[in-house]
C-alpha positions in Angstrom: 0.0 0.0 0.0 2.8 2.4 0.9 4.6 1.5 -2.2 1.6 2.3 -4.4 1.1 5.6 -2.6 4.8 6.5 -3.1 4.6 5.7 -6.8 1.5 7.8 -7.0 3.1 10.7 -5.3 6.2 10.5 -7.5 4.0 10.4 -10.6 2.1 13.5 -9.3 5.4 15.3 -8.6 6.7 14.4 -12.1 3.5 15.7 -13.8 3.4 18.9 -11.7 7.1 19.6 -12.5 6.8 19.3 -16.2 3.5 21.1 -16.4 5.1 23.9 -14.3 7.9 24.1 -16.8 5.5 24.5 -19.7 3.5 27.2 -17.8 6.7 29.0 -16.9 7.8 28.9 -20.6 4.4 30.3 -21.8 4.5 33.1 -19.2 8.1 34.0 -20.1 7.2 33.9 -23.8 4.4 36.4 -23.2 6.7 38.5 -21.0 9.3 38.6 -23.8 6.6 39.7 -26.3 7.0 36.4 -28.2 10.7 36.9 -28.7 12.8 33.8 -28.2 15.8 33.4 -30.4 18.4 30.8 -31.3 21.7 32.6 -31.3 24.5 31.4 -33.7 26.9 34.4 -33.5 30.3 33.3 -32.2 31.0 36.8 -31.0 28.1 36.7 -28.6 29.8 33.8 -26.8 32.8 35.8 -25.9 33.1 36.9 -22.2 32.2 40.6 -21.5 35.5 42.2 -20.6 34.3 45.6 -19.3 32.7 46.2 -15.9 32.0 50.0 -16.2 28.6 50.7 -17.6 29.7 53.2 -20.3 32.5 51.0 -21.6 30.2 48.0 -21.5 27.6 49.8 -23.6 30.2 51.0 -26.1 31.6 47.5 -26.4 28.2 45.9 -26.9 27.3 48.5 -29.5 30.6 47.9 -31.4 30.3 44.1 -31.1 26.7 44.2 -32.5 27.8 46.4 -35.3 30.8 44.2 -36.2 28.7 41.0 -36.0 26.4 42.2 -38.8 29.1 43.5 -41.2 29.9 41.4 -44.2 32.5 42.4 -46.8 32.6 40.9 -50.3 35.6 41.3 -52.7 35.1 40.4 -56.3 38.4 39.3 -57.8 39.4 39.1 -61.5 42.4 39.9 -63.7 40.2 42.3 -65.7 39.1 45.3 -63.6 36.0 45.8 -65.7 34.9 42.2 -65.2 35.5 42.5 -61.4 33.5 45.8 -61.3 30.7 44.3 -63.4 30.5 41.3 -61.0 30.5 43.5 -58.0 27.7 45.6 -59.6 25.6 42.6 -60.1 26.0 41.6 -56.4 25.2 45.2 -55.4 22.0 45.2 -57.4 20.7 42.0 -56.0 21.7 42.6 -52.4 20.4 46.2 -52.3 16.9 44.8 -53.1 17.1 42.1 -50.5 15.3 42.2 -47.1 18.3 40.6 -45.5 20.5 43.8 -45.7 20.1 47.1 -44.0 22.7 48.8 -46.2 24.9 47.8 -49.2 27.8 50.2 -50.2 29.4 49.8 -53.6 30.0 53.2 -55.2 32.4 55.6 -53.4 29.9 58.4 -54.0 27.2 56.5 -52.0 28.7 57.8 -48.8 26.6 60.7 -47.5 28.8 63.6 -46.7 26.1 65.0 -44.4 26.2 61.9 -42.4 30.0 62.0 -42.0 29.8 65.7 -41.1 27.1 65.0 -38.5 29.1 62.2 -36.9 32.3 64.2 -36.6 30.5 67.2 -35.3 28.5 65.3 -32.7 31.7 63.6 -31.3 34.2 66.4 -31.9 35.3 66.6 -28.3 35.5 62.9 -27.7 37.6 62.3 -30.9 40.4 64.8 -30.0 43.7 62.9 -29.8 46.1 63.2 -26.9 48.6 65.1 -28.9 46.1 67.9 -29.7 44.9 68.1 -26.1 48.4 68.4 -24.7 49.3 71.0 -27.3 46.2 73.1 -26.3 46.9 72.7 -22.6 50.6 73.7 -22.9 50.0 77.1 -24.4 49.0 76.1 -27.9 45.4 77.3 -27.7 46.2 80.5 -29.7 48.0 78.6 -32.4 45.1 76.2 -32.6 42.6 79.1 -33.0 44.7 80.7 -35.7 44.8 77.3 -37.5 41.0 77.2 -37.3 40.7 80.7 -38.8 43.0 79.6 -41.7 40.7 76.6 -42.3 37.6 78.8 -42.3 39.0 81.2 -45.0 40.6 78.4 -46.9 39.1 77.9 -50.4 38.8 74.1 -49.7 37.5 72.3 -46.6 36.7 68.6 -46.3 33.5 69.3 -44.3 30.9 72.0 -44.9 30.8 75.1 -42.7 27.2 74.6 -41.6 28.1 74.0 -37.9 30.6 76.9 -37.6 28.5 78.7 -35.0 28.6 75.6 -32.6 32.1 74.6 -33.7 34.1 77.8 -34.2 37.5 76.0 -33.7 36.7 73.5 -36.5 37.3 70.5 -34.3 35.3 68.3 -36.6 37.5 69.2 -39.6 40.6 68.7 -37.5 39.5 65.3 -36.3 38.6 64.2 -39.9 42.0 65.2 -41.1 43.7 63.3 -38.4 41.5 60.2 -39.1 42.4 60.3 -42.8 46.1 60.6 -41.9 45.8 57.5 -39.7 43.9 55.6 -42.4 46.5 56.5 -45.0 49.4 55.4 -42.7 47.6 52.1 -41.8 48.6 50.7 -45.2 45.1 49.7 -46.3 45.2 48.6 -50.0 41.7 49.8 -50.9 41.6 53.0 -52.9 38.9 54.9 -54.9 39.2 53.7 -58.5 36.6 54.5 -61.2 33.9 55.2 -58.7 34.5 52.1 -56.5 36.8 51.0 -53.8 39.4 48.6 -55.4 42.9 47.3 -55.1 45.3 45.4 -57.3 47.5 42.6 -56.0 49.4 39.8 -57.7 47.8 40.6 -61.0 44.2 40.5 -59.7 41.8 43.4 -59.2 39.6 43.3 -56.1 36.4 45.4 -56.0 34.8 45.8 -52.5 31.2 45.7 -51.4 30.4 46.4 -47.8 27.1 45.2 -46.4 25.3 45.3 -43.1 22.9 42.5 -42.3 19.3 43.1 -41.1 18.0 41.1 -38.1 16.4 38.7 -40.6 19.6 38.4 -42.5 21.7 37.8 -39.4 19.5 34.9 -38.3 22.1 32.4 -39.2 20.3 29.6 -37.5 17.6 29.7 -40.1 18.0 28.3 -43.6 17.4 31.6 -45.4 19.7 34.4 -44.4 22.0 37.1 -45.8 25.1 35.0 -45.8 23.5 32.2 -47.7 22.2 34.7 -50.3 25.8 36.1 -50.7 27.2 32.6 -51.3 24.4 31.9 -53.8 25.0 35.1 -55.8 28.8 34.7 -55.8 28.4 31.1 -57.0 26.3 32.3 -60.0 28.9 35.0 -60.9 31.7 32.5 -60.8 29.8 30.2 -63.1 28.9 33.0 -65.5 32.0 35.1 -65.7 34.7 33.2 -63.9 35.2 36.0 -61.3 35.6 34.7 -57.8 34.5 36.2 -54.5 36.5 36.7 -51.4 34.5 37.3 -48.2 35.5 38.7 -44.8 33.7 39.3 -41.5 32.7 37.4 -38.4 29.3 36.7 -39.9 30.8 34.2 -42.4 32.6 32.3 -39.6 29.3 32.3 -37.6 27.5 31.0 -40.6 30.0 28.2 -41.1 29.9 27.2 -37.4 26.1 27.4 -37.4 25.8 25.0 -40.4 28.5 22.8 -38.9 26.7 22.7 -35.5 23.4 22.0 -37.1 24.9 19.1 -39.2 26.6 17.7 -36.0 23.3 17.8 -34.1 21.6 16.1 -36.9 24.2 13.3 -37.3 24.6 12.8 -33.5 20.8 12.7 -32.9 20.2 10.2 -35.7 23.0 7.9 -34.8 22.2 8.0 -31.1 18.5 7.3 -31.7 19.1 4.4 -34.1 21.6 2.8 -31.8 19.3 3.2 -28.8 16.3 1.8 -30.6 18.2 -1.2 -31.8 19.7 -1.9 -28.3 16.3 -1.6 -26.6 14.6 -3.9 -29.1 17.4 -6.5 -28.8 17.5 -6.4 -25.0 13.8 -6.0 -24.0 12.0 -7.6 -27.0 9.4 -4.9 -26.6 8.5 -1.5 -27.9 7.3 -0.2 -24.5 10.8 0.7 -23.2 11.5 2.5 -26.5 8.5 4.7 -26.3 9.1 5.5 -22.6 12.8 6.2 -23.2 12.0 8.6 -26.1 9.4 10.3 -23.9 12.0 10.7 -21.2 14.5 12.3 -23.7 11.8 14.5 -25.1 10.8 15.9 -21.7 14.4 16.3 -20.7 15.3 18.3 -23.8 12.1 20.3 -23.6 12.5 21.1 -19.9 16.2 22.2 -20.4 15.4 24.4 -23.5 12.3 25.8 -21.8 14.1 26.9 -18.6 17.0 28.3 -20.6 14.7 30.3 -22.9 12.7 31.5 -19.9 15.7 32.7 -17.9 17.9 34.1 -20.7 15.5 34.7 -23.6 17.7 32.9 -26.1 19.8 29.8 -26.5 23.1 29.7 -28.4 23.4 27.0 -31.0 26.7 25.7 -29.5 24.8 25.1 -26.3 22.5 22.7 -28.1 25.5 20.9 -29.5 26.8 20.4 -26.0 23.3 19.5 -24.9 23.1 16.6 -27.4 26.0 15.0 -25.6 23.8 14.6 -22.6 21.2 12.4 -24.5 23.3 9.4 -23.5 23.0 10.3 -19.8 19.3 10.7 -20.2 18.8 7.4 -21.8 21.1 5.7 -19.2 18.6 6.7 -16.4 15.8 4.9 -18.3 17.9 1.9 -19.1 18.9 1.3 -15.5 15.3 1.5 -14.5 14.0 -1.0 -17.2 16.9 -3.4 -16.5 16.0 -3.6 -12.8 12.3 -3.7 -13.5 12.7 -6.6 -16.0 15.5 -8.7 -14.4 15.9 -7.9 -10.7 13.5 -10.0 -8.7 14.6 -8.5 -5.4 12.9 -5.2 -6.3 9.1 -5.3 -6.3 8.1 -1.7 -7.0 9.1 1.5 -8.8 9.9 3.2 -5.5 12.3 0.4 -4.6 14.0 0.7 -8.0 14.3 4.5 -7.7 15.8 4.1 -4.2 18.4 1.7 -5.5 19.3 3.9 -8.5 19.3 7.3 -6.7 22.9 7.2 -5.3 24.4 6.2 -8.7 22.3 8.7 -10.6 23.2 11.5 -8.1 26.9 10.7 -8.6 26.4 10.7 -12.4 24.7 14.2 -12.3 27.5 15.5 -10.1 30.3 14.1 -12.3 28.7 15.5 -15.5 28.2 18.9 -13.8 31.9 19.0 -12.7 33.0 18.1 -16.3 31.1 21.1 -17.7 32.1 23.4 -14.9 35.8 22.6 -15.6 35.4 24.4 -19.0 35.3 27.7 -17.0 39.1 27.3 -16.4 39.8 26.4 -20.1 42.3 28.8 -21.9 39.8 29.2 -24.7 37.3 32.1 -24.3 34.6 30.4 -26.4 34.5 27.5 -24.0 34.1 29.8 -21.0 
């Protein structure tokens, strides 16, 4: 009687727990306005190095910006063919919903946008050399230099903000930036209306793109990177011009596809082996159905709790999670083995009591193995 009551209580606890997980997920989904995401960007796995709020926000903004930038170089011995190929890519990508901006022509850069940026951050962009010169009695010389710029027949920026920027700080900062850019040794130069470079007999024409949220969803089948690869493949087949790509998004795309393929392979192989083993040992489909049910609830509960707490799950987390399927099926196998062959155990509660020490140790050992990754020298594992 006590055994039946214990089993009934355990079943009730099991049902309440999993129903609670489902309810918790639904509430969290509503709270997040229906926004749960599967993250596949490798940059988002990196530890956050800054503790100060201002630096943290600046770093997050920069990382988000960089994680959506994709650069395509069309290479060919003939400059005109390289330019024509780049123009085809530009025409198709500029009409795509997967891209916020696509820059191809050098005249596509809005001078008003540049002027507005340098004017807004004119004080923050002053270099240390200029600040020291002004502090050490060079303020008058700096003012005279500003007057010379104002009356100069040529300025790089318009004089629309002269009233709020009488010392021409925006112009000064832009000039310094161009000097640094020139000294950095970048090979790209304006050529026939585009940014291009020649190296080892090949012309490279550059296209800079920024992915939209839909285009950056690398976990989905359709995204901006897949579209770039598709268009580049057609250009290579038609004209022979090849594409060279650069940006963290391409690495994330590759890792995303690789992770998805690994999940698929591991899941299929694991499931086939488990099914065959259970059929061979138990001669019945009942343990198979119950084991699959156990795996399903385990995966669902883990994903639901992660989504509810963090709002998203990284694709690499799912890859590591698939390695725990074996542990999940082990729990079921231990139970069915004792239920079928151990005559000394007469109820489910007795079987659970016998298995509990070993299962507890298994959970602790698995947790320790994953926690050990915190001390790994690789940031992505942390």
